[in-house]
C-alpha positions as CSV (number, residue, x, y, z in Angstrom):
1,X,-53.5,-2.8,-43.1
2,X,-54.2,-3.9,-39.6
3,X,-53.3,-1.5,-37.0
4,X,-51.1,-2.8,-34.2
5,X,-52.2,-1.6,-30.8
6,X,-50.6,-2.5,-27.5
7,X,-52.9,-3.3,-24.8
8,X,-52.5,-1.9,-21.3
9,X,-51.3,-5.2,-20.1
10,X,-48.6,-5.4,-22.7
11,X,-47.5,-1.9,-21.9
12,X,-47.3,-2.7,-18.2
13,X,-45.4,-5.9,-19.0
14,X,-42.9,-4.1,-21.1
15,X,-42.4,-1.4,-18.4
16,X,-42.0,-4.1,-15.8
17,X,-39.5,-6.0,-18.0
18,X,-37.5,-2.8,-18.6
19,X,-37.5,-2.1,-14.9
20,X,-36.3,-5.6,-14.0
21,X,-33.6,-5.3,-16.7
22,X,-32.5,-2.0,-15.2
23,X,-32.4,-3.4,-11.7
24,X,-30.5,-6.5,-12.8
25,X,-28.1,-4.3,-14.8
26,X,-27.6,-2.0,-11.8
27,X,-26.9,-5.1,-9.5
28,X,-24.4,-6.6,-12.0
29,X,-22.6,-3.3,-12.4
30,X,-22.6,-2.6,-8.7
31,X,-21.3,-6.1,-8.0
32,X,-18.5,-5.9,-10.6
33,X,-17.5,-2.5,-9.3
34,X,-17.3,-3.7,-5.8
35,X,-15.3,-6.8,-6.9
36,X,-12.9,-4.5,-8.8
37,X,-12.3,-2.3,-5.8
38,X,-12.0,-5.3,-3.4
39,X,-9.3,-6.7,-5.7
40,X,-7.5,-3.4,-5.7
41,X,-7.4,-3.4,-1.9
42,X,-6.1,-6.9,-1.9
43,X,-3.5,-6.1,-4.6
44,X,-2.2,-3.1,-2.5
45,X,-2.1,-5.2,0.6
46,X,0.0,-7.7,-1.3
47,X,2.4,-4.9,-2.2
48,X,2.8,-4.1,1.5
49,X,3.5,-7.8,2.3
50,X,6.2,-7.9,-0.4
51,X,7.9,-4.8,0.9
52,X,7.8,-6.2,4.5
53,X,9.2,-9.6,3.3
54,X,12.0,-7.7,1.6
55,X,12.8,-6.0,4.9
56,X,12.6,-9.2,6.8
57,X,14.9,-10.9,4.3
58,X,17.5,-8.3,4.8
59,X,17.8,-9.0,8.6
60,X,19.7,-12.4,8.5
61,X,22.0,-11.2,5.7
62,X,22.8,-8.1,7.7
63,X,23.4,-10.1,10.9
64,X,25.7,-12.6,9.1
65,X,27.8,-9.9,7.4
66,X,28.1,-7.8,10.5
67,X,28.8,-10.8,12.7
68,X,31.6,-12.0,10.3
69,X,33.1,-8.5,10.2
70,X,32.9,-8.1,14.0
71,X,34.4,-11.6,14.6
72,X,37.3,-10.7,12.3
73,X,37.9,-7.4,14.1
74,X,37.6,-9.0,17.5
75,X,40.1,-11.8,16.7
76,X,42.5,-9.3,15.2
77,X,42.4,-7.2,18.4
78,X,42.6,-10.3,20.6
79,X,45.8,-11.4,18.8
80,X,47.4,-8.0,19.1
81,X,46.4,-7.7,22.8
82,X,47.6,-11.2,23.6
83,X,50.9,-10.6,22.0
84,X,51.3,-7.4,24.0
85,X,50.4,-9.1,27.2
86,X,52.8,-12.0,26.5
87,X,55.6,-9.5,25.9
88,X,54.9,-7.6,29.1
89,X,54.7,-10.8,31.2
90,X,58.1,-12.1,30.1
91,X,60.8,-11.4,32.6
92,X,64.2,-11.3,30.9
93,X,64.6,-14.3,28.7
94,X,65.8,-13.0,25.4
95,X,64.7,-16.1,23.5
96,X,61.1,-15.8,24.8
97,X,61.0,-12.1,24.1
98,X,62.3,-12.6,20.6
99,X,59.5,-15.1,20.0
100,X,57.0,-12.8,21.6
101,X,58.2,-9.9,19.5
102,X,57.6,-11.9,16.3
103,X,54.0,-12.6,17.5
104,X,53.6,-8.9,18.2
105,X,55.0,-7.9,14.8
106,X,52.9,-10.5,13.0
107,X,49.7,-9.5,14.8
108,X,50.3,-5.8,14.5
109,X,51.3,-6.1,10.9
110,X,48.0,-8.0,10.2
111,X,46.1,-5.2,12.0
112,X,48.0,-2.4,10.1
113,X,47.6,-4.2,6.8
114,X,43.9,-4.6,7.4
115,X,43.4,-1.0,8.2
116,X,45.9,0.6,5.7
117,X,45.4,-1.7,2.8
118,X,41.6,-1.7,3.1
119,X,41.4,-5.4,4.0
120,X,37.8,-6.3,2.8
121,X,36.6,-8.0,6.0
122,X,37.6,-5.2,8.2
123,X,36.5,-2.3,6.1
124,X,33.3,-4.2,5.1
125,X,31.5,-3.3,8.3
126,X,31.0,0.4,7.8
127,X,30.1,0.1,4.1
128,X,27.8,-2.9,4.8
129,X,26.1,-1.1,7.6
130,X,25.6,1.9,5.4
131,X,24.4,-0.2,2.5
132,X,21.9,-2.1,4.7
133,X,20.8,1.1,6.4
134,X,20.1,2.5,2.9
135,X,18.2,-0.6,2.0
136,X,16.2,-0.6,5.2
137,X,15.4,3.1,4.8
138,X,14.4,2.5,1.2
139,X,12.2,-0.4,2.2
140,X,10.6,1.6,5.0
141,X,9.8,4.4,2.6
142,X,8.4,1.9,0.1
143,X,6.2,0.4,2.9
144,X,5.0,3.9,3.8
145,X,4.2,4.6,0.1
146,X,2.4,1.2,-0.3
147,X,0.5,1.9,2.9
148,X,-0.8,5.1,1.4
149,X,-1.8,3.4,-1.8
150,X,-3.5,0.7,0.2
151,X,-5.4,3.1,2.4
152,X,-6.5,5.0,-0.7
153,X,-7.8,1.8,-2.2
154,X,-9.6,1.0,1.1
155,X,-11.1,4.4,1.1
156,X,-12.4,3.9,-2.5
157,X,-13.7,0.4,-1.6
158,X,-15.4,1.5,1.6
159,X,-16.9,4.5,-0.1
160,X,-18.2,2.2,-2.9
161,X,-19.9,-0.3,-0.6
162,X,-21.5,2.4,1.5
163,X,-22.9,4.6,-1.3
164,X,-26.2,4.1,-3.1
165,X,-27.0,1.9,-4.9
166,X,-24.2,-0.5,-3.8
167,X,-25.2,-0.2,-0.1
168,X,-28.4,-2.1,-1.1
169,X,-26.4,-5.1,-2.3
170,X,-22.9,-5.0,-0.7
171,X,-23.9,-6.8,2.5
172,X,-25.8,-9.5,0.8
173,X,-22.9,-10.2,-1.5
174,X,-20.4,-10.4,1.4
175,X,-18.6,-7.1,0.8
176,X,-17.7,-5.9,4.3
177,X,-15.8,-2.7,5.2
178,X,-12.1,-3.0,4.8
179,X,-9.7,-2.0,7.6
180,X,-7.3,0.9,7.1
181,X,-3.6,0.1,7.8
182,X,-2.6,2.5,10.4
183,X,1.0,2.6,11.7
184,X,1.2,2.5,15.5
185,X,4.2,4.9,16.0
186,X,4.2,4.4,19.8
187,X,4.9,0.7,19.4
188,X,7.8,1.3,17.1
189,X,9.7,3.9,19.2
């Protein structure tokens, strides 16, 4: 049987090939890891955008409901006040005072009914305000939670692109450091 011997050149070639394969494998794994972490950062940012959009979408609804309720309450009070002023302005004409008293009774009855019988438009304001305040608080807490998740993802991503061996390839593949999402409390107050 013939003995198979590797020459020094073949051994060097095999070692070089294995080294190249290891480097290529390291680059591929590093790249895929950085892509995964970048996608995680983008996903968490999207969650923050969704939460803010929910908060923004609540504003017109809250305005409309509160405006409707306030308009109703205002008109109710204007009617009662006008009826009272009309009564007080009348001098002694019984017919006019009778008509004014009907307007007072009608306006006041509407006001009392609205308050006592839980007229939906009048009683809506406090419950709507509380509901929307709960929704705003819930959304604000959700944003804070999402911000934490986002910042954790940014930390993982930034750490990944700055540690060896990724640091050797991250810049050339376009992986730049991500920005943390920091809430500026002074601008909110």
